[in-house]
C-alpha positions as CSV (number, residue, x, y, z in Angstrom):
1,M,-12.7,6.4,7.8
2,K,-16.1,5.2,6.7
3,F,-17.6,2.7,4.2
4,T,-20.8,0.7,3.5
5,A,-20.9,-3.0,2.6
6,S,-23.5,-5.7,2.0
7,S,-23.8,-7.8,5.2
8,A,-24.2,-11.1,3.2
9,D,-21.2,-10.4,1.0
10,L,-19.1,-9.4,3.9
11,L,-20.1,-12.5,5.9
12,E,-19.3,-14.8,3.0
13,H,-15.8,-13.4,2.6
14,L,-15.0,-13.4,6.3
15,Q,-16.3,-16.9,6.9
16,N,-14.0,-18.2,4.1
17,I,-10.9,-16.6,5.5
18,S,-11.8,-17.2,9.2
19,R,-11.1,-21.0,8.8
20,V,-7.4,-20.2,9.0
21,I,-7.7,-18.8,12.5
22,N,-6.8,-21.2,15.3
23,S,-9.0,-21.7,18.3
24,K,-6.0,-20.8,20.5
25,N,-3.4,-18.4,19.4
26,T,-0.1,-17.5,21.0
27,L,-0.4,-13.9,19.6
28,P,-3.7,-12.2,20.5
29,I,-3.6,-10.2,17.2
30,L,-4.2,-13.5,15.3
31,D,-7.7,-13.6,16.7
32,H,-8.5,-10.6,14.5
33,F,-9.2,-9.8,10.8
34,L,-7.1,-7.1,9.2
35,F,-9.3,-4.6,7.4
36,K,-7.5,-2.4,4.8
37,I,-9.5,0.2,2.8
38,Q,-8.1,1.5,-0.5
39,G,-10.3,3.4,-2.9
40,D,-13.6,1.6,-3.3
41,K,-12.2,-1.8,-2.1
42,L,-12.1,-3.5,1.3
43,E,-9.2,-6.0,1.7
44,M,-9.6,-8.5,4.5
45,T,-6.8,-10.7,5.9
46,A,-6.6,-13.6,8.4
47,S,-3.5,-15.5,9.5
48,D,-2.1,-18.1,11.8
49,L,1.5,-17.1,10.9
50,E,2.0,-20.3,8.9
51,T,-0.9,-19.6,6.5
52,T,-2.4,-16.3,5.5
53,I,-5.5,-15.7,3.4
54,V,-6.4,-12.4,1.7
55,T,-9.7,-11.5,0.0
56,S,-11.3,-8.3,-1.2
57,M,-14.7,-7.0,-2.1
58,P,-16.2,-3.7,-3.4
59,I,-17.6,-1.2,-0.9
60,A,-19.6,2.0,-1.2
61,D,-19.8,5.5,0.3
62,V,-16.1,5.4,1.2
63,E,-14.6,8.2,3.2
64,G,-10.8,8.0,3.8
65,E,-8.3,5.1,3.7
66,G,-6.4,3.1,6.3
67,S,-6.1,-0.2,8.1
68,I,-7.4,-1.6,11.4
69,C,-7.8,-5.0,13.1
70,V,-11.2,-6.3,14.1
71,M,-12.0,-9.1,16.5
72,A,-13.0,-12.0,14.3
73,N,-15.4,-13.9,16.6
74,R,-17.3,-10.8,17.6
75,L,-17.8,-9.6,14.1
76,L,-18.8,-13.0,12.7
77,S,-21.2,-13.6,15.5
78,T,-22.9,-10.3,14.8
79,L,-23.0,-10.7,11.0
80,K,-24.5,-14.1,11.2
81,E,-27.7,-12.7,12.8
82,F,-28.4,-10.1,10.1
83,A,-30.6,-10.5,7.1
84,D,-28.9,-9.1,4.0
85,Q,-28.8,-5.4,4.4
86,P,-26.3,-2.5,3.9
87,L,-24.0,-2.0,6.9
88,T,-22.0,1.2,7.6
89,F,-18.7,1.1,9.4
90,D,-17.5,4.3,11.0
91,I,-13.9,4.0,12.2
92,N,-11.8,6.5,14.1
93,L,-8.2,5.5,13.4
94,D,-6.9,7.9,16.2
95,N,-8.5,5.9,19.1
96,L,-9.4,2.8,17.1
97,R,-13.1,3.1,18.0
98,M,-15.5,1.4,15.5
99,E,-19.2,1.9,15.1
100,L,-21.3,-0.6,13.0
101,I,-24.5,1.1,11.9
102,T,-27.5,-0.9,10.7
103,E,-31.0,0.0,9.6
104,T,-32.3,-0.4,13.1
105,G,-29.4,0.1,15.5
106,H,-25.7,0.5,16.0
107,Y,-22.8,-1.5,17.6
108,D,-19.8,0.1,19.2
109,F,-16.5,-1.7,19.8
110,T,-12.7,-1.1,19.7
111,G,-10.3,-2.4,17.2
112,E,-6.5,-3.0,17.3
113,S,-3.7,-1.3,15.5
114,A,-2.9,-2.8,12.1
115,D,0.8,-2.5,12.9
116,Q,0.6,-5.5,15.1
117,F,-0.7,-7.8,12.3
118,P,1.9,-10.0,10.7
119,E,3.0,-9.0,7.2
120,L,2.2,-11.1,4.2
121,P,5.3,-13.3,3.3
122,V,7.2,-12.3,0.2
123,L,8.7,-14.8,-2.1
124,E,12.4,-14.5,-2.6
125,G,15.3,-16.0,-4.7
126,D,14.4,-18.5,-7.4
127,I,10.7,-18.4,-7.9
128,N,8.8,-21.1,-9.8
129,T,5.4,-20.4,-11.4
130,V,2.8,-22.8,-12.7
131,I,-0.8,-22.2,-13.8
132,F,-3.5,-24.7,-12.8
133,P,-7.1,-24.5,-13.9
134,A,-9.1,-24.2,-10.7
135,K,-11.2,-27.4,-11.4
136,D,-8.0,-29.4,-12.1
137,L,-6.4,-28.2,-8.8
138,Q,-9.6,-29.0,-6.9
139,F,-9.8,-32.5,-8.4
140,N,-6.2,-33.1,-7.4
141,L,-6.7,-32.0,-3.8
142,D,-10.1,-33.6,-3.4
143,N,-8.8,-37.0,-4.5
144,V,-5.5,-37.2,-2.7
145,A,-6.1,-35.4,0.6
146,F,-7.7,-38.4,2.4
147,A,-4.5,-40.4,1.9
148,A,-2.1,-38.0,3.6
149,S,-0.8,-39.0,7.0
150,T,-2.3,-37.5,10.2
151,D,0.9,-38.2,12.1
152,D,2.6,-34.8,12.6
153,S,5.8,-36.5,13.6
154,R,6.2,-37.2,9.9
155,P,5.5,-33.8,8.4
156,Q,6.4,-34.6,4.8
157,M,3.9,-37.4,4.7
158,A,1.3,-35.2,6.4
159,G,1.4,-32.9,3.4
160,I,0.5,-33.1,-0.3
161,G,3.5,-33.5,-2.7
162,F,3.5,-31.5,-6.0
163,D,6.1,-32.9,-8.4
164,I,6.2,-30.5,-11.3
165,S,8.1,-31.2,-14.5
166,T,8.2,-30.0,-18.1
167,E,6.1,-33.1,-19.1
168,M,3.5,-33.3,-16.4
169,T,2.5,-32.4,-12.8
170,T,2.2,-35.3,-10.3
171,V,0.2,-34.8,-7.1
172,V,0.7,-37.4,-4.4
173,A,-0.3,-38.3,-0.8
174,T,0.5,-41.3,1.4
175,D,0.5,-42.5,5.0
176,S,2.5,-45.6,4.2
177,H,-0.6,-47.8,4.3
178,K,-2.3,-46.2,1.3
179,M,-1.3,-43.8,-1.4
180,V,-2.8,-41.8,-4.2
181,R,-0.9,-40.5,-7.2
182,I,-2.4,-38.3,-9.9
183,R,-0.5,-37.5,-13.1
184,N,-1.7,-34.5,-15.0
185,K,-0.3,-34.6,-18.5
186,N,-1.9,-31.3,-19.5
187,L,-0.3,-29.4,-16.6
188,K,3.3,-28.6,-17.1
189,G,5.9,-26.4,-15.5
190,Q,8.7,-24.4,-17.1
191,N,11.3,-26.5,-15.2
192,N,11.4,-29.4,-12.7
193,A,10.5,-28.4,-9.2
194,M,8.6,-29.8,-6.2
195,F,6.9,-28.5,-3.1
196,I,4.9,-30.0,-0.2
197,L,1.6,-28.4,0.7
198,P,0.7,-28.8,4.4
199,R,-2.6,-30.3,5.6
200,K,-4.3,-27.1,6.8
201,P,-3.9,-25.0,3.7
202,T,-5.0,-28.1,1.7
203,G,-8.3,-28.0,3.4
204,L,-8.6,-24.2,3.0
205,M,-7.8,-24.4,-0.7
206,R,-10.4,-27.1,-1.3
207,N,-13.1,-24.9,0.3
208,I,-12.2,-21.9,-1.8
209,L,-11.7,-23.7,-5.1
210,A,-15.2,-25.1,-5.0
211,K,-16.3,-21.6,-5.9
212,E,-13.6,-20.8,-8.4
213,D,-13.8,-21.4,-12.2
214,M,-10.7,-19.5,-13.4
215,D,-7.0,-20.3,-13.5
216,V,-4.9,-20.4,-10.3
217,E,-1.4,-19.0,-10.4
218,V,0.9,-21.0,-8.1
219,R,4.2,-19.4,-7.3
220,F,6.7,-20.9,-4.8
221,D,10.3,-20.4,-3.6
222,R,12.2,-22.6,-1.2
223,S,10.0,-21.8,1.8
224,H,6.6,-20.5,0.8
225,I,3.8,-21.2,-1.7
226,H,1.6,-18.4,-3.1
227,F,-1.8,-19.3,-4.6
228,Q,-3.4,-16.4,-6.6
229,M,-7.1,-16.9,-7.3
230,S,-9.8,-14.5,-8.7
231,K,-11.0,-13.4,-5.2
232,Y,-8.6,-14.9,-2.8
233,T,-4.8,-15.1,-2.2
234,L,-3.4,-17.8,0.0
235,V,0.2,-17.8,1.1
236,C,1.6,-20.6,3.3
237,R,4.9,-22.0,4.5
238,Q,5.7,-25.2,2.7
239,V,6.7,-28.4,4.5
240,E,10.5,-28.6,4.7
241,G,12.4,-31.6,3.5
242,K,12.0,-34.1,0.6
243,Y,8.8,-36.0,-0.2
244,P,9.2,-39.8,0.1
245,A,10.2,-41.6,-3.1
246,Y,6.7,-42.5,-3.9
247,N,7.3,-44.2,-7.3
248,S,9.6,-46.8,-5.7
249,V,6.7,-48.4,-3.8
250,I,4.4,-48.8,-6.8
251,P,4.6,-52.4,-8.2
252,T,5.3,-52.5,-11.9
253,N,4.2,-56.1,-12.6
254,N,0.8,-56.5,-11.0
255,E,-0.5,-58.7,-13.9
256,F,-3.8,-60.0,-12.4
257,K,-6.7,-57.7,-13.1
258,L,-9.9,-57.7,-11.0
259,I,-12.8,-55.6,-12.0
260,V,-15.7,-55.0,-9.5
261,K,-18.9,-52.9,-9.4
262,R,-17.9,-50.2,-7.0
263,D,-21.1,-49.4,-5.2
264,S,-22.0,-53.1,-4.7
265,F,-18.5,-53.9,-3.5
266,I,-18.6,-51.0,-1.0
267,R,-21.9,-52.2,0.5
268,T,-20.6,-55.8,0.8
269,L,-17.5,-54.6,2.5
270,R,-19.4,-52.5,5.0
271,R,-21.7,-55.3,5.9
272,V,-18.9,-57.9,6.4
273,A,-16.5,-55.5,8.1
274,V,-18.9,-55.1,11.1
275,Y,-17.8,-58.7,12.1
276,S,-14.0,-58.1,11.8
277,N,-11.7,-57.8,14.8
278,A,-11.6,-54.2,16.1
279,D,-7.8,-54.3,16.5
280,N,-7.0,-55.0,12.9
281,N,-10.2,-54.5,10.9
282,L,-9.2,-57.4,8.6
283,V,-11.4,-58.4,5.7
284,K,-10.3,-61.3,3.6
285,L,-10.9,-61.6,-0.1
286,D,-10.8,-65.1,-1.7
287,I,-10.6,-64.3,-5.4
288,N,-11.4,-66.8,-8.1
289,E,-12.6,-66.5,-11.7
290,G,-15.9,-64.6,-11.7
291,L,-16.4,-64.7,-7.9
292,I,-15.0,-63.1,-4.7
293,T,-15.7,-64.4,-1.2
294,V,-15.5,-61.5,1.3
295,S,-15.1,-62.6,4.9
296,A,-14.3,-61.4,8.4
297,Q,-14.2,-62.8,11.9
298,D,-13.6,-61.9,15.5
299,V,-12.6,-65.0,17.4
300,D,-12.7,-63.2,20.7
301,Y,-16.5,-62.7,20.3
302,S,-17.2,-65.8,18.2
303,I,-18.7,-63.7,15.4
304,S,-18.0,-64.0,11.6
305,A,-19.5,-63.0,8.3
306,E,-19.1,-64.2,4.7
307,E,-20.6,-63.0,1.4
308,K,-20.0,-63.9,-2.2
309,F,-19.6,-61.2,-4.8
310,V,-19.6,-61.4,-8.6
311,C,-16.5,-60.0,-10.4
312,Q,-14.3,-60.1,-13.5
313,Y,-10.9,-61.7,-12.8
314,D,-8.3,-63.2,-15.2
315,G,-5.6,-64.3,-12.7
316,Q,-4.6,-67.1,-10.5
317,P,-6.8,-67.8,-7.4
318,M,-5.7,-65.6,-4.6
319,T,-6.5,-65.0,-0.9
320,I,-5.5,-61.5,0.3
321,G,-6.4,-59.4,3.3
322,F,-6.9,-55.6,3.7
323,K,-7.7,-53.2,6.5
324,S,-11.3,-52.5,5.8
325,P,-11.3,-48.7,6.6
326,Y,-8.4,-48.1,4.2
327,L,-10.0,-50.1,1.4
328,L,-13.3,-48.4,1.9
329,E,-11.7,-44.9,1.9
330,I,-10.1,-45.7,-1.5
331,L,-13.2,-47.1,-3.0
332,N,-15.3,-44.1,-1.8
333,N,-12.8,-41.8,-3.6
334,L,-12.9,-43.6,-6.9
335,K,-16.0,-42.2,-8.6
336,T,-16.5,-44.5,-11.6
337,D,-19.1,-47.3,-11.7
338,E,-16.5,-49.9,-11.9
339,V,-13.0,-50.2,-10.3
340,E,-10.0,-52.1,-11.6
341,I,-7.8,-53.7,-8.9
342,D,-4.4,-55.0,-10.1
343,L,-2.8,-57.7,-8.1
344,Q,0.3,-59.9,-8.1
345,D,0.4,-61.9,-4.8
346,P,-0.9,-61.5,-1.2
347,Q,2.2,-59.8,0.0
348,R,2.4,-57.0,-2.6
349,A,0.5,-53.7,-2.8
350,A,-2.7,-53.7,-4.7
351,L,-3.2,-50.9,-7.3
352,L,-6.7,-49.5,-7.8
353,F,-7.8,-47.4,-10.9
354,P,-11.1,-45.9,-12.1
355,F,-12.3,-48.3,-14.8
356,N,-13.1,-46.7,-18.2
357,S,-12.5,-43.1,-17.0
358,D,-13.4,-40.4,-19.4
359,D,-10.2,-38.4,-18.8
360,S,-7.7,-41.2,-18.7
361,E,-5.7,-39.8,-21.7
362,T,-4.8,-36.5,-19.9
363,R,-5.1,-37.5,-16.2
364,E,-4.0,-40.7,-14.6
365,L,-5.4,-41.6,-11.1
366,L,-3.7,-44.4,-9.2
367,M,-4.5,-45.5,-5.7
368,L,-2.4,-48.0,-3.8
369,I,-3.2,-50.1,-0.7
370,M,-0.9,-52.3,1.3
371,P,-2.2,-55.8,2.3
372,I,-2.1,-57.1,5.8
373,M,-1.1,-60.6,6.9
374,I,-3.9,-63.1,7.2
């Protein structure tokens, strides 16, 4: 079995799928790529059992067909040091010996039998299908991923919830301190269904989608999710169980509206937060008509900071406290020049929205943060 491929193209595809490989695997075969040659196409697969990524690229001068497993780290380390050039792979499937031939030399190594590599999961039973434009799916994942929990003891909250209906698709993430919900009114399913995308494939999808501009077909059954893109296929096991009842924690009567300049507010918070207590990172907002006083203190070290900030506000004077890293995370992920913050009282969650967003008619982005006691 023999073929020739561009070193740069091969490296790009392998680097994208290699991100699924764990640094330590219980099965040695998971340290490998699966190469499968059919016609003039090379199909490459990487897996950690829970998530599998498949990609393919055209190859030339093909002789024979078949499959073999190649040590991932060894091949990637070799390819990284090449300038773009044609590489020829000469593979003996009988003894699994491989020779990589370049313009100036050759490299000999041994592969592993393709029979050891795990098979791609197959969807079964009732299968739901929804089509997402790649840029919409990327927007959803990029804007909610930071809010997902990092506590693996709560797996449902460590994932991204996709709540699909015949009217819209809602994407949500929360760690109980903050939450992001995106409603996509132009993305609809054929029926009502829901799945939870785990943290790792979320990161993998975000990386791949940055280079996609076509529709993504999303198919899922009761246990797996299948993402079909133009050059990549990702299949992962979905998080079992039900996603938390996210709508029930969103206040419906936050009548006081605060509008701030996002960049200036972020810089103010960063300066003041340096003086907050390291245990609670509390920043206090004293909100009045036209003016916010942002303050923090650490009585243990006898340090404090206070800064006034111009705003638009049409509610009752209020003093409310937030954990500064959470508030800054949310503000950093709202991309508009101004941010609207809806409040009711110091004990209720605050709702944050992009102010005057261009796509507000088709896509609704809501971020929620819980206050902390002052």
